[in-house]
C-alpha positions in Angstrom: 33.2 -36.5 10.2 37.0 -36.6 10.2 37.4 -36.0 13.9 34.9 -38.8 14.6 37.0 -41.2 12.7 40.1 -40.1 14.4 38.4 -40.5 17.8 37.2 -44.1 16.9 40.7 -45.0 15.7 42.1 -43.6 19.0 39.7 -45.8 20.9 40.6 -48.9 18.9 44.4 -48.3 19.4 44.0 -47.8 23.1 41.9 -51.0 23.4 44.6 -52.9 21.4 47.3 -51.4 23.6 45.6 -52.6 26.8 45.2 -56.1 25.2 48.8 -56.3 24.3 50.3 -54.8 27.5 48.0 -56.2 30.0 47.4 -59.8 29.2 46.2 -60.7 32.7 43.3 -58.4 32.3 42.4 -59.7 28.8 39.6 -61.9 30.0 38.1 -59.2 32.1 38.4 -56.5 29.5 37.4 -58.6 26.5 33.6 -58.0 26.8 33.9 -54.3 27.5 36.4 -53.8 24.7 34.1 -55.6 22.3 31.1 -53.6 23.4 33.1 -50.4 23.1 34.2 -51.3 19.5 30.6 -52.2 18.6 29.4 -48.9 20.0 32.2 -47.1 18.1 31.2 -48.9 14.9 27.6 -48.0 15.4 28.4 -44.4 16.1 30.6 -44.3 13.0 27.9 -45.8 10.8 25.3 -43.3 12.1 27.7 -40.5 11.4 28.3 -41.8 7.9 24.5 -42.0 7.3 24.1 -38.5 8.6 26.8 -37.3 6.2 25.2 -39.1 3.3 21.8 -37.6 4.3 23.4 -34.1 4.4 25.0 -34.7 1.0 21.7 -35.9 -0.5 19.9 -32.9 1.0 22.5 -30.5 -0.5 22.2 -32.3 -3.8 18.5 -32.0 -3.8 18.7 -28.3 -2.9 21.2 -27.8 -5.7 18.9 -29.7 -8.2 16.0 -27.6 -7.0 17.9 -24.4 -7.5 18.9 -25.6 -11.0 15.3 -26.4 -11.8 14.2 -22.9 -10.6 16.9 -21.3 -12.7 15.8 -23.3 -15.8 12.2 -22.3 -15.2 13.3 -18.7 -14.8 15.3 -18.9 -18.0 12.4 -20.4 -19.9 10.1 -17.6 -18.6 12.7 -15.1 -19.7 12.8 -16.6 -23.1 9.0 -16.5 -23.3 9.1 -12.9 -22.2 11.8 -12.1 -24.8 9.7 -13.8 -27.5 6.6 -11.8 -26.5 8.7 -8.6 -26.5 10.0 -9.4 -30.0 6.4 -10.2 -31.2 5.1 -7.0 -29.7 8.0 -5.1 -31.3 7.2 -6.7 -34.7 3.5 -5.9 -34.2 4.4 -2.3 -33.4 6.6 -2.0 -36.5 3.9 -3.5 -38.6 1.2 -1.2 -37.2 3.6 1.7 -37.8 4.1 0.6 -41.4 0.3 0.3 -41.8 -0.2 3.8 -40.3 2.4 5.1 -42.7 0.7 3.5 -45.6 -2.7 4.9 -44.5 -1.1 8.3 -44.2 0.2 8.1 -47.7 -3.1 7.0 -49.0 -4.8 9.8 -47.2 -2.3 12.3 -48.6 -2.8 11.0 -52.1 -6.6 11.1 -51.7 -6.3 14.7 -50.4 -4.1 15.6 -53.4 -6.4 14.1 -56.0 -9.8 14.8 -54.4 -10.0 18.5 -55.5 -9.3 17.6 -59.1 -12.0 14.9 -59.1 -14.4 17.1 -57.4 -13.9 19.9 -59.9 -14.1 17.5 -62.8 -17.4 16.2 -61.6 -18.6 19.7 -60.7 -18.0 21.0 -64.1 -19.2 17.8 -65.9 -18.4 19.2 -69.2 -16.7 17.6 -72.2 -13.1 18.7 -72.1 -11.9 16.5 -75.0 -13.5 15.9 -78.4 -11.9 12.7 -79.7 -13.9 12.9 -83.0 -12.1 16.1 -84.0 -10.3 15.9 -87.4 -7.0 17.2 -86.0 -5.1 16.7 -82.7 -5.0 20.4 -82.0 -8.8 20.5 -81.9 -9.2 17.6 -79.4 -9.1 19.8 -76.3 -11.8 22.3 -75.6 -10.9 26.0 -75.6 -12.2 26.3 -72.1 -9.9 23.5 -70.8 -7.7 26.1 -69.0 -10.6 26.9 -66.6 -10.2 23.4 -65.1 -6.5 23.9 -64.2 -7.2 27.5 -63.1 -9.6 26.3 -60.5 -8.0 22.9 -59.6 -4.5 24.1 -59.0 -5.2 26.9 -56.4 -7.9 24.7 -54.7 -5.4 21.8 -54.3 -2.7 24.1 -52.9 -5.2 25.7 -50.5 -6.3 22.3 -49.2 -2.7 21.0 -48.8 -1.7 24.2 -46.9 -4.8 23.9 -44.8 -4.0 20.3 -43.9 -0.4 21.2 -43.0 -1.5 24.1 -40.9 -4.0 21.9 -39.1 -1.3 19.2 -38.4 1.1 21.9 -37.0 -1.6 23.3 -34.8 -2.6 19.8 -33.6 1.0 19.0 -32.6 1.4 22.2 -30.7 -1.9 21.6 -29.0 -0.8 18.2 -27.9 2.5 19.5 -26.6 0.7 22.2 -24.7 -1.6 19.7 -23.1 1.3 17.5 -22.1 3.1 20.5 -20.6 0.0 21.5 -18.6 -0.4 17.9 -17.3 3.2 17.8 -16.1 2.8 21.2 -14.4 -0.4 20.1 -12.7 1.3 16.9 -11.4 4.1 19.0 -10.0 1.8 21.4 -8.4 -0.2 18.6 -6.8 2.9 17.0 -5.4 4.0 20.4 -3.9 0.5 21.0 -2.6 0.3 17.6 -0.9 3.5 18.5 1.0 2.2 21.8 2.2 -1.4 20.8 2.7 -0.9 19.7 6.3 0.7 23.0 7.4 -2.0 25.0 5.5 -4.8 23.0 7.2 -3.3 23.6 10.6 -3.0 27.3 9.9 -6.5 27.6 8.6 -7.9 25.7 11.6 -6.0 28.1 13.9 -7.3 31.2 12.1 -10.8 29.9 12.1 -10.7 29.2 15.8 -9.4 32.8 16.4 -12.1 34.3 14.2 -14.8 32.3 16.0 -13.5 33.5 19.3 -13.5 37.1 18.1 -17.1 36.8 16.8 -18.2 35.2 20.0 -16.7 38.0 22.0 -18.2 40.6 19.7 -21.7 39.1 19.7 -21.8 38.2 23.4 -23.5 41.5 24.5 -26.2 41.3 21.9 -26.8 37.6 22.8 -27.0 38.6 26.5 -29.6 41.3 25.7 -31.7 38.9 23.7 -31.5 36.3 26.4 -32.6 38.8 29.1 -35.5 40.0 26.9 -36.7 36.5 26.2 -36.6 35.6 29.9 -38.5 38.8 30.9 -41.1 38.1 28.1 -41.8 34.5 29.0 -41.3 34.7 32.8 -44.2 34.3 35.3 -44.2 38.0 36.2 -44.3 39.0 32.5 -47.2 36.7 31.8 -49.2 38.1 34.8 -48.4 41.7 33.8 -49.7 41.1 30.2 -52.8 39.4 31.5 -53.6 42.4 33.7 -53.1 44.8 30.8 -55.4 42.7 28.6 -58.2 42.6 31.3 -57.8 46.3 31.9 -58.2 47.1 28.2 -61.2 44.8 27.9 -63.0 46.6 30.8 -62.1 50.0 29.4 -63.8 49.3 26.1 -67.6 50.2 26.0 
């Protein structure tokens, strides 16, 4: 753009120089000079339009890039919001699972006592007794003697089962990781093993063919002798001879 303006300015200065220094050629050079200046102005206007077009194109591309960045930022914000929501849901579900575990633990703790109480179904308290010392039945200790050990046994059983379950899950995960590693190693060596197996099978097939070739040759010769024309005629003669020999 700058060099075009410099060139047009140079052309104008040279035309003015010719007009000032060569007045006798002014009439002859007036029309070409004017045409040259008009062409220079036209070229300059075209260059300016092209520069404006390039600037508009760059601006549009910049605006498009900005819009894409804004859309990407909005998508990222949406993804961040979804991640936060999923995190909150995970925390809430974890809290719910913890509450359910506590409820299950309390149920496990109180269930033996309720079961024993309903099992015995006996009046442990006599609220119509004249004194407070006679309210409880003298067999009330049987309830605690059975409920306490049973509750402890159930709690210990649950803890042992939880420990066994965790170890079982860890063992399964370890087995899965080892199997994945073995499969990866097996895939790498599968091609070489297949090539070696195919070579060994071909060698074994050749050995068996060489070993069984005499037997096969003998079978082929016997088959040919049995079903050849000479063999058929010979068998027919023997059959006719045996038929004549019979009374």
